[in-house]
matplotlib code that plots the C-alpha trace (Angstrom):
import matplotlib.pyplot as plt

x = [141.1, 142.4, 140.9, 144.2, 143.7, 146.8, 147.6, 151.2, 151.4, 155.4, 155.4, 158.4, 158.9, 161.0, 162.4, 165.7, 167.3, 164.1, 164.9, 168.7, 167.5, 164.2, 164.6, 168.6, 169.5, 172.1, 174.9, 177.3, 177.0, 178.3, 175.2, 172.6, 174.0, 172.7, 169.6, 169.9, 170.8, 167.3, 166.2, 168.5, 167.4, 163.8, 164.6, 165.6, 162.5, 160.6, 161.9, 161.9, 157.7, 157.1, 158.8, 156.8, 153.4, 153.5, 151.7, 153.3, 152.5, 155.2, 154.6, 156.4, 157.5, 156.7, 160.4, 161.1, 158.5, 160.0, 163.8, 163.0, 159.7, 160.1, 160.4, 157.2, 155.5, 156.8, 156.3, 152.2, 152.6, 153.5, 150.0, 151.2, 149.8, 151.4, 150.6, 151.6, 155.0, 155.0, 157.1, 160.4, 160.5, 159.2, 158.2, 154.9, 155.6, 158.3, 156.0, 153.2, 149.6, 150.0, 153.3, 151.2, 149.1, 151.4, 153.4, 150.0, 149.2, 152.8, 152.9, 149.6, 150.5, 154.0, 152.5, 149.4, 151.9, 154.6, 151.7, 148.6, 148.2, 145.4, 146.4, 143.8, 147.0, 149.0, 152.5, 153.9, 157.7, 159.5, 155.7, 155.2, 151.7, 151.1, 147.4, 147.0, 147.6, 144.5, 142.1, 143.6, 143.9, 140.4, 139.6, 141.7, 139.8, 142.6, 141.0, 143.9, 147.3, 150.0, 152.2, 150.9, 151.6, 148.4, 148.1, 150.7, 148.5, 145.3, 143.8, 142.0, 140.3, 142.0, 141.1, 141.3, 141.0, 143.4, 144.1, 147.3, 149.6, 151.4, 149.1, 145.5, 144.0, 144.1, 141.0, 140.6, 139.6, 136.2, 136.9, 136.7, 136.7, 140.2, 141.8, 145.0, 147.4, 149.8, 153.6, 156.7, 160.6, 160.9, 159.5, 161.3, 165.0, 166.1, 167.2, 168.6, 170.8, 171.2, 174.7, 174.2, 177.3, 176.2, 172.5, 172.1, 174.5, 172.9, 174.8, 172.7, 174.0, 171.0, 170.3, 169.6, 167.2, 165.6, 165.2, 163.5, 161.0, 160.5, 159.7, 157.4, 155.4, 155.4, 153.7, 151.1, 150.3, 150.6, 149.5, 147.0, 146.0, 144.4, 145.6, 148.0, 151.4, 153.0, 156.5, 158.4, 161.6, 163.2, 164.5, 167.5, 168.0, 166.9, 168.2, 171.6, 173.4, 172.9, 169.8, 167.8, 168.1, 166.0, 163.2, 163.2, 164.0, 160.9, 159.2, 160.1, 158.8, 155.8, 154.6, 152.2, 151.5, 147.8, 145.6, 148.0, 148.0, 150.4, 148.8, 148.2, 148.1, 144.5, 143.5, 143.5, 141.9, 139.0, 138.4, 138.7, 136.0, 133.4, 130.6, 132.3, 132.1, 134.4, 134.6, 137.3, 139.6, 138.1, 140.0, 139.2, 135.1, 134.1]
y = [133.3, 136.4, 139.3, 141.6, 144.4, 146.3, 148.4, 148.7, 152.1, 152.1, 155.9, 157.4, 161.6, 161.5, 164.6, 164.5, 168.1, 170.0, 169.1, 170.2, 173.8, 174.3, 173.4, 173.3, 176.3, 174.2, 176.1, 173.1, 171.0, 168.0, 168.5, 169.2, 166.0, 163.5, 164.4, 163.1, 160.2, 159.9, 158.9, 155.6, 154.8, 154.8, 152.3, 149.9, 150.6, 150.3, 146.7, 145.6, 146.7, 144.8, 142.0, 141.8, 143.1, 145.8, 149.4, 152.7, 156.0, 158.4, 161.9, 164.1, 167.9, 169.7, 170.6, 166.8, 166.1, 168.3, 167.5, 163.2, 163.2, 159.8, 158.2, 160.2, 158.8, 155.2, 155.5, 155.9, 153.7, 151.2, 151.4, 153.3, 156.3, 160.0, 162.5, 166.7, 167.6, 171.1, 172.3, 172.8, 171.5, 175.0, 174.6, 176.1, 177.7, 180.2, 181.3, 183.6, 182.5, 184.1, 182.0, 178.8, 179.4, 179.8, 176.5, 174.3, 175.5, 175.4, 172.0, 170.6, 172.0, 170.2, 166.6, 167.7, 168.7, 165.4, 162.5, 163.7, 163.4, 165.1, 164.0, 163.2, 163.3, 165.8, 165.7, 168.8, 169.4, 168.9, 167.8, 171.5, 172.8, 176.6, 178.0, 178.4, 174.7, 172.6, 175.3, 175.4, 171.0, 171.3, 173.9, 172.2, 168.9, 166.8, 163.7, 163.3, 164.4, 163.1, 165.3, 165.7, 163.4, 163.3, 159.8, 156.6, 153.7, 154.9, 158.1, 160.9, 163.9, 167.4, 169.9, 174.1, 177.1, 175.6, 177.7, 177.7, 180.1, 180.0, 181.7, 180.1, 176.6, 174.4, 174.9, 172.3, 173.9, 172.4, 169.0, 168.9, 166.9, 165.9, 162.6, 162.9, 159.6, 160.2, 159.8, 160.1, 160.7, 157.2, 155.9, 158.0, 157.6, 160.6, 161.9, 158.0, 158.2, 161.7, 163.4, 167.5, 168.9, 170.8, 169.7, 165.8, 163.4, 160.4, 157.4, 154.9, 151.0, 150.3, 146.8, 148.6, 150.8, 147.5, 146.1, 148.7, 149.3, 145.6, 146.1, 149.5, 146.9, 144.2, 146.4, 147.3, 144.0, 141.6, 144.6, 146.8, 144.6, 147.4, 150.5, 151.7, 151.6, 154.6, 154.4, 157.5, 156.6, 159.0, 157.5, 159.4, 157.8, 154.1, 153.5, 153.3, 150.1, 148.3, 151.0, 148.7, 145.9, 147.8, 147.9, 144.4, 143.4, 145.0, 143.6, 140.1, 140.7, 141.8, 139.6, 136.9, 137.8, 137.3, 139.9, 142.6, 144.1, 146.7, 149.6, 153.0, 155.9, 156.7, 153.4, 153.2, 157.1, 155.9, 152.8, 154.7, 157.1, 154.8, 155.5, 158.0, 161.7, 164.6, 164.5, 165.6, 162.9, 160.3, 161.9, 165.6, 164.8, 165.8]
z = [70.7, 72.7, 73.8, 72.2, 70.5, 69.9, 66.7, 65.8, 63.6, 61.9, 61.5, 59.7, 59.6, 55.8, 57.1, 53.9, 54.9, 55.8, 59.6, 59.2, 57.2, 58.6, 62.4, 62.8, 60.6, 59.5, 56.9, 57.3, 54.1, 56.3, 58.4, 55.6, 54.0, 56.8, 55.1, 52.0, 53.2, 53.7, 50.4, 50.2, 53.5, 52.5, 50.2, 52.4, 54.4, 51.9, 51.1, 54.6, 54.5, 51.6, 52.5, 56.0, 54.4, 56.4, 55.9, 57.2, 57.5, 56.3, 57.4, 54.5, 54.5, 51.5, 50.9, 51.1, 48.7, 46.1, 46.8, 46.0, 44.7, 43.1, 46.5, 47.4, 44.3, 45.3, 49.0, 48.1, 44.9, 47.9, 49.8, 52.5, 54.1, 53.3, 56.4, 56.6, 58.0, 57.3, 54.4, 55.8, 59.0, 60.6, 64.5, 64.9, 67.8, 66.0, 63.6, 63.6, 62.7, 59.0, 58.4, 60.1, 57.1, 54.6, 55.6, 55.8, 52.4, 51.1, 52.1, 51.1, 47.7, 47.2, 48.0, 45.8, 42.6, 43.3, 44.6, 44.1, 47.8, 50.2, 53.4, 56.5, 59.1, 60.3, 62.5, 63.9, 62.8, 66.6, 67.8, 68.6, 67.9, 68.5, 69.7, 66.2, 64.8, 65.8, 64.4, 61.3, 61.2, 61.3, 58.9, 55.9, 57.5, 58.8, 60.5, 63.1, 64.3, 66.4, 67.7, 71.7, 74.3, 76.5, 76.9, 76.1, 74.0, 73.6, 71.2, 72.3, 71.3, 70.5, 72.3, 71.5, 74.2, 77.3, 79.4, 82.0, 83.9, 87.1, 89.1, 88.2, 88.2, 85.1, 82.6, 79.9, 76.0, 74.3, 72.8, 68.9, 65.7, 65.4, 66.8, 68.8, 68.3, 71.2, 70.6, 73.1, 72.8, 74.1, 71.1, 68.6, 67.3, 66.8, 69.9, 70.7, 67.8, 66.4, 67.6, 67.3, 68.7, 71.7, 71.9, 71.8, 72.5, 70.6, 69.3, 71.6, 71.2, 68.5, 70.7, 73.9, 71.9, 70.3, 73.9, 75.9, 72.3, 72.8, 76.8, 75.6, 73.9, 75.8, 78.8, 76.1, 75.0, 78.4, 80.8, 78.9, 76.1, 73.8, 72.3, 69.6, 70.0, 67.8, 67.0, 65.2, 63.1, 60.9, 57.1, 57.4, 61.3, 61.4, 58.0, 58.6, 58.7, 62.5, 63.1, 60.7, 62.8, 65.2, 62.9, 61.9, 65.5, 66.5, 63.4, 64.4, 67.9, 67.1, 63.9, 64.2, 68.0, 68.5, 68.3, 66.8, 63.4, 61.7, 59.8, 59.3, 62.1, 59.4, 59.6, 63.5, 64.0, 62.0, 63.9, 66.9, 65.9, 65.7, 68.3, 69.9, 69.7, 71.1, 74.8, 77.7, 78.9, 81.6, 84.6, 83.5, 84.0, 87.7]

ax = plt.figure().add_subplot(projection="3d")
ax.plot(x, y, z, "-o")
ax.set_aspect("equal")
plt.show()
């Protein structure tokens, strides 16, 4: 018997070319081609997940689904979850409400046409939500989102109407029926590995990052014992050569530990909901 209950969510933001086009505004064919490698990397990742009998979550922009439809069909056919990730990796903060709605619908339409998918989960490109994002997700029937950082290893309820400025006290908004699965830049491969001249140095030693991720997992497992270990990877990033050893090494470290389970984000969000109703964080209640 063990008192551990740790859900391991291996998540992959399958951005392909969209991150370079939408977020970075690249005009260089060389830079955009880094995204093209994503399709090759997905094949490598699916093979590892199949060998280890692990189900994961892939957040897929509509642009990627249309560019590489067979890979998206195969992700779904292998039993992995597919979540919404924008159209061409647009940052919602930079859009108008009408533009954000158009992006939401464009992405949903692409996933439906390519793979017959209606996702229940959403991850914002660049992990930035606008004030309109949560209401829009509720309107379109999403059950969880995974872009915020208000906790580390525990889900919590999203809110609408938080208020803040430099002069007045913070005001918590209203909790709503949308589960947040928090993320962390520490558990994201992109800033550690991707070289973007003038913006991000990247090029971390893969073995160093593997040790960081192992240490993060061990802190959750050994000292807390309950929660979600939510790792964000990008096929075009984690799927290259030695970096695949980070994914494989992390799986090897976790696999078989009593009280741990690999699974999708949707599975964890649904389980976490049981017996709960929308509420403020514990420390926010007077």
